[in-house]
RODRENVEX-47769 format. One record per atom (N, C-alpha, C, CB): z, x, y. Coordinates in pm, whole numbers, plus 50000, padded with zeros to 5 digits. Glycine has a CB too. Layout:
<nodes>
ZXY ...
</nodes>
This chain:
<nodes>
495704907450806 496504909050652 497394897250604 497584922150654 497134887250579 498384877350559 498604877350456 498384864350591 499474875750371 499664878650206 499744888750116 498914874550151 499374890750020 499334900049925 498004911749906 499474891649811 498404921149994 497224933849949 497724943049815 497044946550097 497434945049777 497804957349680 497034972249646 497834951349556 498424985249689 497424993849676 497565001649528 497455003249800 496025003049541 495805004949351 495655018149320 494324997749275 496325017249193 496635029349145 495575038449103 497435027649049 494665048849104 494005055449011 494205060948899 493655061549046 493685053548792 493615057148657 492685070948607 493095044548595 493605078848568 493095091648466 492695086248345 494235103148428 491555095848274 491505097748130 492535107248076 490175102448092 492865109547947 493275120047889 492685138047980 492665116447728 491195138848005 490815150148039 491085148448177 489505153747997 491665136748257 492315138948377 490995136848505 493095155348368 490145135448402 489215130748514 489495112348529 487375135448463 488575109048644 488895094548663 488495086248543 488185088948788 489015075548544 489025064148456 488155050548531 490705060648424 487275051148553 486375041448595 486255027748560 485405045448574 486185026848401 486305016648386 488235007548393 485455017348265 488745014048347 489815012848404 490045006148533 490165023248407 489905015248611 489875009148748 489354999148765 489385015248833 488164993348740 487594986048727 488334970448657 486704993148676 488714969548534 489564961248493 490744960148578 489844964248372 491364969948587 492624966648749 492284959948828 493044977448854 490694960048944 490474955249002 490264938848980 489854962449031 489284936448826 489374925248823 490934916248786 488354923948743 491544923248706 492864915548715 493854913448831 493584920648629 493364916948940 494304920149057 493754906249155 494004938649137 492284905149161 491714893749231 491524884049138 490464896449300 491614880849006 491964868848971 493164869248939 491284863548884 494424872748985 495224873548984 495684867449120 495374883748940 495164865749246 495004863049338 495534869749493 495224853449304 495204884449434 495954892349606 494774890649669 496574912349623 495224891649801 494284885649898 493694896849996 495044874049982 493894913649906 493144922149955 493514936349869 493364922050110 492634945749901 492824954849846 492824967549886 492304953649779 493914980349882 494084991649945 493605001549849 495434993649991 492445006949881 492295020749835 492655033749860 491465022449837 493055041049768 493405052549827 494885054249937 492115055449897 495635053149863 497405054049940 497695060749895 498575044849940 499135056649886 500005067349844 499615067649693 501635064749875 500065051749655 499965051249511 498775053349425 500355040249480 497715053149506 496415060549443 496055076749422 495375056349527 497755082949451 497035096649455 496165098349528 496525100649356 495545097349609 494575106449733 494595120949725 495095104049892 495905124249729 496465140949773 495795150749681 498285143749750 495505141849542 495505153349431 493715148049384 497125151049274 492985145349476 491385139749436 490955145949542 490925122349428 489605149249481 488595158849552 487985148449662 487305166049436 487365162249752 486615149949851 485775139649781 485535156349960 485025147349673 483575138749631 484695127649507 481795153249523 485695131549458 486385118349360 486985112249477 487705122149220 487275114449563 487825101649669 486365093649711 488755109049843 485015096649768 484385090049797 483415081249684 483975096749880 483255087749544 483395077849427 484195068349420 483655082749326 485315072449443 487005058749454 486465050049520 488725062449552 486235052049660 485965042549769 485175037049737 485715045749883 483615039449691 482365032849673 482695025049558 481105042149655 483415029549448 483625020249374 484225009949361 483795023049319 485465009949447 486345001049446 485444986949561 487935009449503 485184991649650 484204983849774 483104972349682 482994998749878 482084982749589 481554971249514 481914964449433 480814972449471 482944971649367 483814958949276 484224950749320 484844960549213 484594948149433 485394936549548 484664927149617 486064943149669 483304931449587 481904929249686 481714913949693 480334936649617 482454904049804 481944893149805 483594887349768 480534891149704 484534893549708 485304887149664 487364887949723 484834890949528 487264897649793 488234900649903 488034914549989 489634900949836 488494911150085 488714925850148 489064932650111 489224928750225 488554948650128 489034961250120 489764966350211 488224968450106 490554977050226 491454986050329 491334996850282 492924983550350 490795011750332 490915024850271 491775032550358 489575031750249 492345036850265 493945050650325 493045062350368 495405059350155 493035058450525 492535072350538 493275078650668 490845072650551 494525088150614 495495095550724 495325108450654 497265089850745 496735115450731 497195128750732 497855136050841 496255135350706 497605148750824 498615154550944 497705161951013 499955164350900 497035163851030 495475169751104 494695158451143 494385179050996 494525157351265 494205148551340 492585146851346 494855151451458 492245161351382 491055162351340 490095160151262 490995167151337 490805165551139 490355164151007 490705147651028 491175174350875 491345141751014 491295123951025 490125122251085 492505115151120 490175123651217 488965119751279 487235123351182 489125128851431 487585131951192 486445139951055 485695130150984 487315148450917 486635128050865 486835121850760 486345103450788 488455125650724 486785100050909 486305085150971 484525089651017 487555079551148 484405097551080 482885097851129 482005097350968 482515115151238 482205107150915 481935106850784 481935093550669 482775115550752 482775084950725 483085077850596 482065066350566 484535071750603 481495062550445 480655049750465 481795037650469 479465047650330 481695031450550 482265016850571 482125006450495 481905011850672 480595004550421 480044996750398 480754987150252 478815003050399 481494973650308 482404970650195 483944971350213 482074979450091 483794980050372 485714979650403 485684973150521 486724996250429 486884968650570 487244958250670 488474965050752 487684943150593 488674974550671 490404977550774 490064992250709 492564966750713 491325002250793 492295009350719 493215012150776 491985019150669 494245014450643 495365020450623 495795039750689 495325018250465 496435038050761 496765051450826 497875057750850 496405051850925 498535063350752 499665066450766 500205077850852 499945067350663 501645073750881 502355085851058 502095101250965 505145083351126 501925111351045 501515126751035 502885126550936 501435138851205 502915133750853 503555137750717 504055153250762 502305137350569 505175159750703 505335177550723 505515181050823 504335186350697 504475179550920 504515186151058 505775181751167 503085182451125 506355169151122 507505160451194 506885157651360 509205170751196 505895156751389 505905154451505 507005144651607 504805151251501 507015145751730 507315139451798 506905123051805 507085146551876 507955114551884 506845104951895 506005103151988 507165094851886 505585113952089 504805112852159 503685121152082 505245115852285 504125127251991 502965135751922 502435122651822 503615152351822 503015112951748 502415104351669 501575094751756 503405097751587 501875091651902 501565079251963 499865090552001 502985071452120 500155095952051 498665106652050 497695107751941 499035121652058 498345110751818 497625110651721 496835102551665 498105112951663 497505084851734 496945074051638 496265071051744 497825062251560 496375073851910 495125070551976 494085077952002 495315066952073 494455093351963 492945099651918 492225093451794 493085115651879 492635089551673 492285083051585 491715070651591 493065083051528 491895063051662 491525048651690 489785048851810 493255040651788 489855062851862 488755059651945 487715060051879 488585066952050 487575071951729 486375070351641 486615058051529 486095085051563 487075051151502 487385041251426 486965026851447 488545041951423 485685023851334 484795011151400 485104998751322 483085013551393 486525001951257 487054987751214 488564989351235 486674983251048 489264979951205 490524978551238 491474984751203 490824969851223 492854990551234 493744999951154 495204996451170 493545014951199 495154994051009 496744993650985 497675007051019 496954990650827 498795008151105 499195016051087 500265014650971 499385019651193 500915028050936 501505030850808 502975042750835 500115037950704 504505033250844 505365040050844 505995042450742 505915037450911 506235051250677 507245056550549 507985069250589 506355060450403 508665069650638 509725081050667 510445084550539 510845076450778 510405082650432 510875088850304 509775097850251 511265077750196 508525096250311 507275103650221 507525111850335 505515096550179 507355111750492 506365120650583 507305128650659 505325111950690 508935126450641 509795131950680 510345127950806 509485142350670 509355117550882 509645112751054 509425096851038 508295120651194 510275096051101 510435078351145 509545075651267 512195073351200 508545066751249 507925058351409 508525050251435 506615051551428 509185051651541 510125041551599 509635029251654 510835047151700 510415013051607 509645008251670 508975006451811 509895002651640 509795014051863 508705013652098 507905021952031 509645024152322 507485033951931 506435038851933 504985026551876 506775051851850 505275020751810 504335009351691 504475002451824 505085000351504 505114995551888 504674986151950 503844989852149 506084976651932 504075005952125 503595010452231 502015008852188 504195024852269 501745014852069 500215015152007 500095002751995 499855022651869 500474989451939 500254980051969 499454973452077 501034978351963 500254973452179 499744969852326 498674978352394 500904970352420 498444993452294 497765003252389 496445000852324 498335019852394 496174996152268 494804993852176 494654984352067 494465005552108 493374974752084 493054960851979 492944968351860 491514950552006 492774979251824 491974985251666 493444982751593 491235007051656 494224982951671 495804987751606 496244969651597 497185001151752 495904965151432 496174954251410 497154946351314 495294951951399 498214954551269 499124956651218 499654971251161 498994948451149 501464970051086 501654979351058 502064977250888 502504984551159 501924985350826 502834982550711 503994993950708 501964982550567 504974985150717 506444992150751 507184993550660 507274986050838 507455005250620 508095008350547 509595017850507 507315009850518 510085014650654 511435026550699 512415015950621 511945030150919 512625003250551 513824998150492 515005002850603 514025004450330 513994995350685 515414996750803 515144975650848 514885014651017 516044973350837 516174955650887 515974957251056 518154946750844 516874965651108 517284964251266 515574967651323 518804978651331 515184975251267 513594982351280 512804971951269 513084993651164 512724964951167 511784952951147 512014944951303 512304942150992 513304940451277 513144930851315 513244933351507 514114922051230 513114946651565 512894947651698 511644944251695 513164959851763 510514953451617 509434948551626 508514935751593 509144955351596 509034926751526 508844913251521 509424904351634 509344909451402 510404908751705 510704902851820 510024907351925 511904903351845 509514918651955 508904926152063 507434923352046 509244941752060 506504920451952 505314927751870 504214915251990 505334925051623 503074921952001 502004912752057 501574901651979 500834919752084 500864889352006 500884879151906 500094882751817 500594866651944 499124889551815 498244893251718 498094909251689 496984887251757 499734909551629 499654917951603 500814918851404 499944924951753 500424920751355 501084916051218 501954930551161 499674910151093 503354925651107 504374930751074 504354930350908 505474923851146 503604939850809 503634940250695 504704950350622 502414941950671 505104940750485 506454948350444 505854960050326 507774935450365 506294970750338 506104979150239 506704987950140 505664983750275 507514972150119 508784975550016 508584962349895 510644974450116 508224963549815 507904951049710 509314947249692 507064954949552 510524949649643 511534943749650 512324936549772 512064951249604 511934942149891 512554934650044 511574923750098 512714946850183 510034923249979 509104912550028 509974902150115 508364904949899 510314894250019 510504880450004 511694877550155 511214876849822 512924884850138 514054886250267 512734885350398 515244906050265 512124896450432 510984902650529 510544890450573 509734912250463 509634883350485 508954873450538 510044858050603 507884870150409 511264859750504 512074850950626 512304858150777 513694847450567 512204868250820 512394872950928 511114871851025 512854885250902 509734873150929 508804867250998 507204875150945 509264869051163 508024886650831 506514890450828 505374882850775 506404901150762 504234890150762 503654879850729 502154884250596 503254873250887 503004896450523 502754894650436 503514912150365 501234888950443 502554914150262 502694929050204 501924939950123 503524928450138 501794951350146 501074956350056 501464964449932 500394961950116 501704957349856 502614956549720 502284971249593 502084938949636 502954976049489 502554981949411 502584972249290 503164993649411 503704966049270 504074956849179 503054944049129 505244952149236 502664941849237 501004931249227 500064936449133 499954931149380 499864949049129 498554951649062 498934945948897 498074970149076 500154947248865 500364950148753 500574932648699 501614962148743 501844926248819 502014906948782 501374901648952 504484899048746 499754903248916 499484894849059 499964882449057 498014892649099 499244875748978 499794858148958 501054856249022 500104852748790 501994867248971 503824857848975 503734867049122 505744863348804 503244877749157 503964884449282 502784874349396 503834907149288 501914872649382 501434861149494 501824849649505 500274857949493 502224844649422 502954832749419 504124832749507 503354829949289 505234840749448 505914846649529 505724845949716 505724858849471 504784856449730 504864857749880 504444843149956 503794870449928 503524834849842 502914824549922 503964813049925 501484820049861 504764813649842 505934806949902 506954810849977 506474802549829 507124820550016 507574827250130 506914823250276 507354841350100 505814827150266 505314824350363 504924807550419 504394832350346 505274801650291 505314788950340 506564782550337 504464781550279 507674791250360 509054783450390 509834781450292 508934770950442 509164782050145 509664779650039 510894787249950 508694779249987 511664789850047 512204802049985 513634796549861 512814813050135 513714789349861 514434785449717 513494787849567 514794767749728 512184783549618 510974783249494 510894800749501 509054772449543 510604809149580 510204819749576 511554829749552 509364821249693 512854825949528 513784835449517 513524834849376 515234833349575 513324823449341 513564823849162 512514835249095 513084806049078 511534833849140 510204849849145 510874859949142 509144853649290 511614863649307 511884874449326 512944879649233 512094875149445 513694872449222 514934878149090 514194880148972 516294866049040 513454872348919 512294877248816 511984888748811 511134872248828 511394895548943 510694902448924 511514917048954 509574898148989 513024910449031 513794919549076 513714936849055 514824914549031 514014936548899 514414950248828 513014955048828 515194949548665 512034951048764 511064962548797 510224960948867 510464967448712 510494955149008 509944955949144 511044971449190 510244937849251 512284972549167 512814984249198 512444993449093 514194983449221 512364990548938 512365003648849 511595008848893 512175004248715 510075002848898 509245010948888 508935025148996 508355002348877 510095024349065 510345035149190 511365046749132 511125026849340 512065044548988 513115052248952 512795064448920 513765047448859 511555072048922 511065082748941 509905086949036 510865085248840 509745080849099 509045080549169 507555073449192 509165089249170 506785071849282 505345063449285 504435072149257 504885056449419 503095071449151 503135058149085 503555060448922 501565050549103 504195075248929 504525070548742 504785055748645 505915076848711 506255048148762 506455040948676 505195030448709 507915036748675 504825027348773 503485016648788 502395019948693 502755017248943 502575033348673 501035035448604 501925033848431 499955056548655 502985037248404 503735031848270 503495019248247 505205032648269 503725014348350 504014996448299 502454992048271 504854983548456 501664995248375 500454988748350 499444996648220 499704988448501 499785006148159 499415014348045 500305004747922 499945032648068 501914998647968 501744989147838 501484979347799 502324987447789 500624971047964 499594963147917 498474959147932 499784956647910 498114977747865 496444980747831 495814980947923 495674972147753 496154982348034 495524985848194 494564998848146 496994991548340 495625005948157 495055022148161 496025032248092 494885027948326 495515044748111 496295054748056 497305057648116 495745064848038 498795063748046 499685065148150 499405079348156 501185060248130 499005082648296 498445096948324 498855096748457 496785100048301 499295107248483 499315113148685 498655124948637 501235117748802 498535130248792 498125146148801 499295153848864 496715148848899 499115166948802 499995174148867 500015176149013 499955184548816 501055178649113 502675179549088 503365168549017 503415180249219 503195156149020 503305143548983 503535143548782 501785135549053 503915141548724 504605142548585 504965127648528 506045151948598 504655120748409 504945106948366 506305111248351 504135100048233 506675095248375 508335095348381 509035094748244 508915082348465 510095099448255 511225101748140 510975088348035 513025101648215 511665095347921 511445084447782 512925069747863 512225097047546 514025079747907 514725069047939 514565061048064 515845072647933 513655063748126 513735053848240 512285043248146 513315063048444 511175049748081 510635042547983 511555032547950 510265050047875 512365035447860 513255021947785 513915012247893 514675028047684 513895018747996 514515008848096 513164995148158 515175020748247 512035000648169 510884993748179 510514988848074 509984999748222 511014989947946 510674982947869 511164970447840 510654988547797 512614976047876 513894963347873 513214954848018 516084971347905 513164957648103 512734948648209 511474939648177 512454957048332 510364946148144 508694939348108 509174930447994 507224952448045 509884932347895 510354921347796 511264911847863 511104927247671 512274914247903 513244900047991 512074891348087 514774908148134 510874899048137 510204890148243 509254886848159 509684896048385 
</nodes>
């Protein structure tokens, strides 16, 4: 998974049903802008507020729209190991090239529990797995030692989306990882410096709004052209941070609504961002 993947939003209509027309436009916008792959129903996709049937419809739509253009990764994770396994067993992997699976949240498992969870999941996965460490959401950190243990335990684990924000943990992973295991950034605003450390790409949020600009920055970083990449990094910097002012995906949905790509609607318990945050995003979008 080299380059830019994007964690797609799930656009909604005013009646809170899924807006598939907008989702199609967003997918086309991202692909034409040069993203390397799409991630369906990760955190940004508000997957926890979708019914099982809605999730099936979204997965099917994304894979069909992207068919033959870019690879697709399905977000399948949770804090009930048996339920995650059941979802994988019943999943139609047509058009999907991998799974993004978040470290179990809320339960706060030990490192041994996290290891055993993913080892159980990989036994049933017919496609490669990208691990996902995001302590700010899960309430627990998957340590470098646990990630490396998993990377060496099964060839099913091909990468980790690392969003701990801990540079030392990143460097421990990059220094000791197997040659065929990738470390992927989970933070847009830290992507360029992380590429300098040796990461192979990013699963981005801002990249679906500004795909051409963001993917250009990532490619420059991968090519070692950091002076040129830095110019784009600072052009995007305020927005890369700003879309998370009031959490995700409220900020990115507002930005994309201003671009005419979707309605500015999220499902409860999320709420649209405040007018004060909207004003800041308007200012940064205008400057960009």
